[in-house]
N, C-alpha and C positions, 0 to 999 in steps of 0.2 A: 949151538950144534945143529947141523942140518939133519933131518930125519928122512930116511929112505924107506918107503913102504913097498910092499910087493906090488907089481903092476896091476893086480887085480883089486887093490885097495885104494880108494880115493877118499881122503878126509875133507870134508866141506865144512870149513869154520864159518859160523854165522855170527849171531849176536846174543843179546840176553833176552830178546823176545822170542826168537826161534832158536831152538837147540841145534847144535851141530849135527850134521848128517854124515854117515859113512856109506859110500857107494861101493858096492862089491860086485865086480863084473869080470868074469873069466872068458868072456866072449861067447859062452853058451847060455848062461843065465845071469841076470842082473837083479840085485836086491839093494834096497835102501833101508838103513837102520835109522829110524827116527825122521820125522817129516816136517818139524817146525810148527810154528803157530799159525792159526787160521788167517790171520791178517796178511801173512806172507805166502798163502797157499799158491798163488799164481807164479810167484818167484820160485817156489819149490818145484812146481811143474816145469818152469822154464829151465831150471838147472838140470833137471833130469832129462829133458828133451835135448839140451845142448850136449850133455854127456853121451847119450845113447843114440842120438840121431833117429833113424827110423826103427830101431830095434825096440823091443817092448821091455818094460819094467816087470819082472816076473814075480817079485816078492817084496812086500813091506814087512819090516820087523820093528816092533816097538819095545824099547827097554823098559818103559813104564808109561802110564797114561796120564801124566800131567800135560796140560794143554800145549805147552811149548814143544812137546815131543810127538804128539799125534795129530796136531791141527791140520796138517796136510793130507791125512789119510783119505778123507772123503773125496778129495779132489783127484788124487792119484788113482783111487779106485774107479772113479767115473771115467778117467782118461785111458787107463790101461787094464783095468780088471785084474790087478795082481792078487795073488794069495796074500793073506795078511796074518802074521803071527803075533800074539800078545802074550804077556805073562799069564800063566795059568791061573794065578790068584785073582785076576781081573775079569775072568771070563764071564761070571754071572752078572757083574755090574755092567758090562758092555752089552751083554744079551738083553738085559732089562733096561738098559740106559737109565739108570736110576741110582739109588743109594750106593755109595762105594766109589763113584766118580766125583772128582774134586772141582770140576769146573765151576759149579755154582758156589761152593763155599769159598773159593779164592777170588770170585768176581771176574772170571775169565770166560772165554768163548771157546766152543768147539762144535763143528758139524758132526752129526751122527755118522758113524761108520760101522761096518760089520767086521767079522773076522772068520778065519778059516781053520785055524789051529792055535795051539798054545805052546808056550816055552816053559818047560819044567826043569827044576833044579836037578843038575846032573846029566841032562840030555845033551846030545850033540846036534848041531845043525851045520849043513854045509853052505857056505856063503863065499862067493868069489873063488870057488875051487879049493877052499880051505876048510878045515874042520874047526868048529868053535864050540867050546864047552859052555853051557848055560849054567849060570851060578845065580841062585836066589840072593838078593842084595838088599834086605831090609835095613832101615835107619831113615834115610831121607824120605823114602816111600816104602811102606810095608810089602808092597807087591812087586817091587822093582827087580829086574835082572841085569846082570852084566855078562859080557861075553869074552872068553879067553881063547886065543889061538896059541896053543903051546908051541907048534912047529915054527911059527914066526915071532913068538914072544910078544904078541900084541894083546892089549887089553882094551875093550870098549867099556868104558867105566861109568858111562851115564852121568848122574849127578852124586855118585858115591865118592868120587875123587876127582878134583880138579888140580891144576898146577898150584892154586893158591887157596884151596879149601874144599868145600862141598856145599851141597844144597841145604835149604832149610830142613831142620829135622821136624817134619810135620807131625808125627804122632805125639811128640811131647807137648805141642800147642794145645792138644785136646786131653791131656792127662794120661796119654798111653806111653808105653815104653818105646823109646827110640834111640837114646844115647848109647845104651848097652849094645843094641844091634849094630849101630854105626861103628862102635869101637871093635866089635867082632869082625865087621866087614874089613876094616883097616888091617887088622891082623891076618885075615884070610888073603887079602891082596899081597901083604908083605911076604907071605909064604909062597907065592907064585913066582915063576920065572918070567919076568916082564922086562923088555927092553924099551917099549914105547907105549904110552897110554893115549888113547883117543877119547877125551872127555866130552861130556855133554855140553860144556860151555868153556870158552877160552881155547888157547892153543894146545896142539898136541905137545907132548913133552917126554923126555927120557930120563929126567932126574926123579926117578920114582921114589927113592929114599928120601929125598928132600921134600917132595909133595907129601908123602906120608908123615914126615915129621911136623910140617906145617899143619896138616889136617888133625893130627893128634893134639897139638897144642891148642887149636881152636876148639876142638871137641871138649877138652877138659875145662876150658874156660866157660863154655856154654853149660856143661853139666854141673859145674860148681855153683852156678846161679841161673836156673832156668828162665829167670825173667830176662836174661840177655838174649836167649833164643826168641822170646816173645817180642822183644824190642827189634831185633834183626828182622824178624818175619814182618812186622808192621811196616818197616821201611822198605823192605824188598817187594812186598806185595803192592804198596802204593806206587813204587817206582815202576813195577811191571804194568800197572794200570796206566800210567803216564806213557810208557812206551806204546801201549796199544792205542790210547785215545789222544795222546800228544799234548793236550791241555785241558785243565779242569777249573772252572770258576772257584776261587777260594771258598766262597760261602757254601759250595756244594761238597767240599771235600769230607766234612763229617758224614753226610748222608752216604757218600761213596764207600767210606771206610766202614760204616755201619752195615753195609750190604755184604761185606767180606766176613762172613760168619766165622771163619777160622781165626781171623784177627781179633774179633770180638770175644770168642771164647778164650783165647790166650790172654787177652786183656783182663778178663773176669777172673782167671785163675791166678795170674802172676803179677799184674800191674795195678789193677784197681783204679784206673783213671776214667774220668768221664770221656765220652766220645769226643767232645769239643777239645779237651785238654790233650788227649791222644793225638788227635788230628794236628793241633797246633805244634805239638812236639815233633811229630813225624815230619811234617812240612819243614820245620826249622832244620831238622837233621839233613833232609835231603838237599835243601839250599846250601847249608854249610859245607856239604861234601861236594857241591858243584854238580849234583845229579838232577837238580831242578833249579828253576829261577821263577821269581814272581814279576810279572808284567801286566799292568793295567787291570789288576784285580784277578789275574789268572795264574794258576800254578802250571808252568810250562815245562815240558820235558827238555833236559839239557844233556 
């Protein structure tokens, strides 16, 4: 089914390294929701320049501060000087650029950026000439928000809901509650009037009920055995690293995985494997899935 968005709303589907962006431009003010990964920062800038021409980017909005959603912030701030809004729960972490930011624990990169204001649960923000309600959306990330435009029945769902699932439930990897919060968010979305979802990854979609059904089924499988969440995270985070660096010598994979402290904590809690065994298993899973291949002693992104 073809999806028609309002003229002021442009969905930019990207990949699994850089989150999708939503450019909202009513001809007076232009805003970008989520800015991709730092590796793609120049592409993000080029996309914005192509869309806006000589006009400025007035505002950057981040649904949450995982590196694939805010990695272009610093570049856009240097180029345009836009106001930047982040989730209120992340304000202290960004201000101090320290504990609470996940770039180090996931083995990822992000250039330091500042912010001008915050997004609080229940607040409204005008983007693209439309009113959007901010909704706190814990589960995948405890600080995340999503944005709902009731008049156009559009949901910017970040990593809370994709057409085929949702993002890693990170809090559970470290022994904190996340499954219950994700379940509550799916119920909250189900209660909204939504015609089209603009997710953080993958294509936009209109089959909201089908996506919710898929997400609930996946969530219950993970919650029934949290080790499944740990295994999924190990695979996803190594794949993300491959998307970033493109190839890793096989004998360096254990050291690379050891540096991803969130994977190591999840392994300690739920899997109990040696780093070498976990690395061998994860590499094997990525190769079997066609997400990586082995060439001349290298693990190569596929």
